[in-house]
N, C-alpha and C positions, 0 to 999 in steps of 0.2 A: 657329605652335603648337608646332612642334618646338623652337624656341628657348626657349619658355616651359617646356617639359618639361625641357629640359637645364638651364635655370637653377634650376628647382625641385629637380632631382636634386642639383645642386651645393650648394644651400642645405641640403637634408636631410643630405648628407654632412658639411658643415661643422658642423652641429649634432649630429653623431654619432647620427642617428636610424637605427635598424636598418631594413634594406630591407623586412622583412616587415610593417612598419607603413605603408609608402608608400601602399598601396591604401586605407587607412582615413583618410588625411588629406584633409580637405575644404577647407582654407584655410590661409593663412599671415598672421600679424599682424606688422606692422613697427612699430618705435617711431615713433609719429607722433601728436602732439596733435590735428592736424586730422582724423584718422580715428578718434578714440576713440569717438565716438558711433556711427559706422558699424560698427566692430568690435563694439561693445556689442550692436547689433541682431543681428549674426551669432551672438554668444554666446547671446543669449536664444533665438534660433531653434533653435540646436543643442541647448540644454538642454531646450527644449520638445519637440523631436523625440525626444530620448532618453527623457524621462519618459513620453511617450505610447507609445513603443515598448515600454515595460516592461509595459504593460497587455495581458493576454490578451483574446480576442475578446468574451466575455460581459461581463466586468468593464468593458471599455472602453465597450461599448454602454450598460451601466447607468449609468456615470459621466456619459456624454454626455446620457442621458435625464434624469437627476436634475438636472443643471446647467441644463437648459432651464427648470426651474421649472414643469413642467406641473401643472395642477390636476386632481385626481381627483374624479369624481362617482359612481364605482362602489365596489367594495370594494377593499381592506379598510376597514371602517367607521371606523377612527380617522382616515382622511383625512390621511395624512401626519403624524400626531401631533396634529392640531388638536382632535380630540375629547378627547384626554387633557388638553390645555391648559385645558379648561373647568372643571377641578377642581384644587385645590392639590396633592392627592396625585398626580394624573396629570401635573401640571406638573413635579413632582420626578422622576417617572419619565422623562419626555422629557429633562429636563436631565441626568440621570445618564448616559443612553446617548448623548445627542447627537441633534440633529434629523435628521442625515443618515441614520441608521439607519431612522427612520420614513418618510422620504421615499423610501427605497430599498425599502420594503415595498410592492411594486407589485401591481397586479391582473393576473391571468393573461389577462384579456380584451383587454389592450392589444397589438395585433398588432405594433406597432413594436419590441417586445422579443422577438418570436418566440414559439415555443411549446415548453414544457418537456416536454409529454406526447407529442407526435408529432414532436418534434425538428426544428423548423424555425427558420430564421434564426440569430441569434447563439447560441442553445443548441446547435444542431447543429454550428456551426463550433467551438464550445468543446469539445464532446465528440470531434470528429474530431482536434482539436489534442491533446487528452489521450491519445487512442489512439496517435497517432504517438509521443508522448514515452514512453509506457509499453510500446511495442512490441506493441500489440494491433491486431486488425483492426477492432474496434468497441468503444467504451466508453460505458457508461450511467452518468450521475450519479444517485445515489439519495439522497434527503433525509431518510429515516427509518431510518438505521442499516443495518448489515450483516445484522442479523436479517431485514430486508426484502429486502436484496440476495440473500441465500441463498434466500429463498422465491420470489423472481422466477425465479431460475435453475431451482430444483427444480420449480416449477409449469409452467415452459416445457418442461422435458425429460421429466418422469415422468408416468406414468399407471398406473392399477390393472393389475397383472400384470407390470409391469416389474421387473426385478431391479436393486437398487442395492447396490453394494459399500460398506459403511458402517463407518467408524471408530466404535467404541463411545464414544469420548470426544468425538464431534462436539458442537458447540453445539446447544442445544435448538431453535434456529430450524431447523436441518437436520432434526431429528426431526419438528418440526411440518410443514415443507414437504414432505419426502420421504415420510414414513410416514403422517402423519395427513391432510394436505390432498391429496396426490397419490395416496396409497394404494399406493405401491410396496412390493415385498417385499424386506426387507433380508437381506443376507448379512453378518454382523457380523465385524469384524476386532478381534482382541485388542490392547489397548493396555497398554504397560508402565507400571508405577509402581515407584519405588524406595523404600527403607525410610523416607525422609523424607516420603513422600507426594507427591513431585513427579510431575507428569503428563509421561509420556514419549511416545515414538513407537510405532507399530505393530510388533509382534514380527516379526522377519525371516521366520520360517516362513510367516507369513500372506500373503506375496507370492509363494509358490510356486504354480504353476499347478495341480499335482496336488492340493494342499491345498484350493485354492479350488473346484475342481470337486467335490471330496468334500463341501464345505459346501453347494454347490448341490444335490447329490443329496438332502440332508436336507430342503430346503424346496421345491424344484421339480425333481423327478427328470427330467422331460421336457426340461429346459433344459440339463442338465449337459454335453451334448456339442455344444452350439451353438458356432460359431466365435467369436462375440462375445456371450456370454450376458448381459453387464451393459450396461444402458442408460447407467448413470452410476456412477462411483466418487466418493465424497465423502470427502475427506481434508483434514486441517489441514496447511497448509504450515509453520506454526509454532505450537507449543502455548503455552498460558497461562504455563507455567513455563520457556519458552525452548528447547525442543527443536525444531530446524529440520531439515526433510527435504531430501534431494537429489532435486529434481524430475526430473532426467534419469534417475536410477535407478528412480524410481517408474514413469515412462512406459516404460522399457525392460522392467521386470518385468511390469507388468499392462496396459500400454496396448493390447496386441493383443486383450485380452479385453473392452475397454470401448469404447462409442461415444464417450463423453465422460468427462473427469475434471474435477471441480470442486475446486479448491484454495481452501479457506477460509483466507484470508490476513489475518484480522482483526488478528492480533498481529504481523504483519510488513508487507511491502509496499515495503520499501526495498532489498530484496536485489539488484535488478538495477542499482542505482547503486553497489554496493560490489564491486569487481573479484573479491575472493576468494570472494564468495558467488554468482558468476554461474551456477554449475551448479545452484543450488537455485532459480533463477528459472524458473517455467513459461513466462514471456513471452519469455525469451531462447532457448528451445529451437528447434533446427532440426527441423522436422516434415515428414513426407511423407504421401501419401494413405493409408498403412496405419496411421498413428498416430491416437490419439483426438483429438477436438476438445478444446480447453482453455478452461476458464472459471475466472476468478480474481475473488474478491470481497475487497475491501480496506476496512478501517475507517480511513478517512482521518483521522477525528477522534481515533483512538487513537495512531497512529504517524507521521502526516504532518501537514501544515498545513491543518487544517480545523476549522470549528465543530463542536460536539457534534451527533451524528446524521448527519454527512456520510459518505457511503460511495460506492464505485464498483464497477461490474462491468466486467471486461475479457473480451472474447470473442476467441479466437484459433482460428479454425477454417476459414479460407479454403482450407486444404489438403485439406479433405473436401467442399468445395462441389460440389454436383451429385450427391452420394451420398444414398441414402435416409435415412441417419441424420442428415443435416445439419439444423440448426435455423436457419431464416431469421429475418430481422429482424422480419417481421410477427408471427410466433409469439412471439418473445421480447418484443416490445413490448406485445402483448396481456397477457402476464403482468406486465410492468413497470407498465402502467396499472392493473391490478387492485390493485397495492400502493402506488400513488402518490396523492398528494392533488391535487385539482383547484385547490387554493389554495396553491401552493408558496411558500415564503419565499425570495425571490430572493437575499438575502445569503448563504444557505447554498450555493446554486448557484454564486454568484460565488466563494466560498471554494474550491470544488473546481476552478474554472477557474484561480484564482491558484495553487493548489497545483501544478497541472500546469506552469504557466509557471515556477515556482520550480525545478522539477526538470529543466527543459530544458537540453540541452547540458552543458557542464562544471560549471555551478554546482551541479547536483544531486549530482554525484559529489564535488565539493569539500566540500559541506555534510556529507554522510554520512561521508566519510573523517575529517573533523574530529570527528564524533560517535564514530566507532570509536576513534580515538586517545584521546579524552577518557575513554571507557569503560575503555580499557586502563590509562591512568594512574590512574584512580580505583581500579581493582582493585589496582594496585601499591601505592598509598597505604594501602589497607585491609590488605593483606598485611604491610606494614611496621609499621603503627600499631596494629592491632586484635588483641586476644587472643581475643575470643569471636565475632568475625564473620570469616567466610572466604568470598571470592567463589567462585562455582561454576565453577571452571576446573581443569584438570589440576594436580596437585602438581608433577610433573616432566615435562619434554619433552626427549627425547634425553639423559636422565640428569641434566639441569640444572634448577634451580628455574624455574618458569614466569616469574616476575617478573625473572629475571636477563637475559632477552633484551631487545633494543632494541624500543621501542614500534613503530617503523616496520616491523620484521621481523614482529612479531606481527600487525600490522594488515594484512599482505598474505599470510598463510599460514594456512590453515584447520587445520593440524595442531596449532595451539595451542588449538583449540576442539573437536576431534573427541572423540566418545565412543568411546574405544578399548575393545573388548569385554574384560570381566574386570577393568578398573581399579576400585579401591576408591573413588576420590573421587566417582564418580557413582553407583555401586552399581546401575545398571540391568542387567537381565538380558534375554537374548533378542535382542540387537542383533548385526548383522553389521558387518564392517569397513567403515568410511567410509559407514555408512548414515545417521548423524545427527551433528549437532554442536550445541554450545550457542550460542545467539544471542550474537554478539560485542557487541551493543548492550544486552544485559541483564546488568547487573553482578551480579545474583543472581536466583534464582528469586523470583517473587512470594511464594511460600510460604517462601523460605529465611530471610528476616529473622525471620519468626515462629518458624521452627524454631530458629534460632540463639538468639533471645531466650529461647525456652522452655528450651533446653538450659542457657543461662547461669543462669537463675533456679533450675532444678533442681539444678545443680551447687553453687550458692551455698547453697541450702537444705540439701543433704546435708552440705556442709562445716560448716555451723553446728550442725545438729541431730544429725547422725550422723557425727561425726569419727572417722577411723580411727586 
């Protein structure tokens, strides 16, 4: 055996194969016509093993199940697409999407595929796998959007009489879940808007403890002096128009006043895979028993790899387990089931599973860094080529034009995206230093193109009809 290892090492050295690859080599092919068929079988086996290894838990189980060709005698009623095949219109429908989609639309009663509602079997394995990748203690896959994810969290945590610290610009699902369904009492936080109408972050003074206790006095005077008056704070991690919060700063400022903080991350979710955005990721925070529990909802269908309606809830609260404020799985899952269908569409669940696998290891970081660099190069091209469109980034950094810096430097330093208080390019007021930055992956505010277009039309109209 020792001789074989020594011979292999000499072979690797002669072929100039780096030592770090030695442990990954499983065989050696020699030029030999008599062994070509044998080597071919090895290649086929290695390729099959690699391809199978790409599949995450639930997707793998679903592929194996569908490939067995099982006949369904329960629901869904289209029976793997066969009902559609009975009519020319339905036949076109099946042909358009492909039969595999219909064969993958499985019945929740089939125990071999596990249970999506009580999280057993492959669904449970898939969600544990996703939790590990996203640095959560527990992850729930949700198939009817982040509107439902938010309501699951809010219904699990809040009850009448609870105080909820509430960003006025929160999505309406948070209003429904926290204020209407749960009946919690809000303490509102003021949200900035700039002259262009862009949605900004919460004003800096709203995070001061004295100010917050004054606001509590107005709605629940007997609660104003409690150590942790808020059952939950509901804050957007990233706004529709690209303002991103520093999660570390939020927790340090108000965490001691809250049992939990929900970061509605519908418009972000990729921050932990981009090194310069690490401090804004709630799921990368180092937390202790005095910190709040963290909940994060993500619209996978918006900013990650998922079909429409796919969403996920990440729960990071093991640091407070055993405390009275801790929300256990049973309570969370009761709220989850209240908002889930008993007839889930399995391809949606599989997409969430695949999304997690795509982000595993270095591949997730590489994909998002490529996206960041593409966004920077796009901004540079716009600045160079366009007269009436300008990306929403600083005009100058360190006294030099934003676009004059190397793409790699910009992609690794948040100072190229910070909202520096008082700078005219963003025109937001009420911000503190390093409180917010513009999303590096958003080349312009969703409203910006409309604003720029409107200003262009207005300037052309004035030039034509009201020349100076």
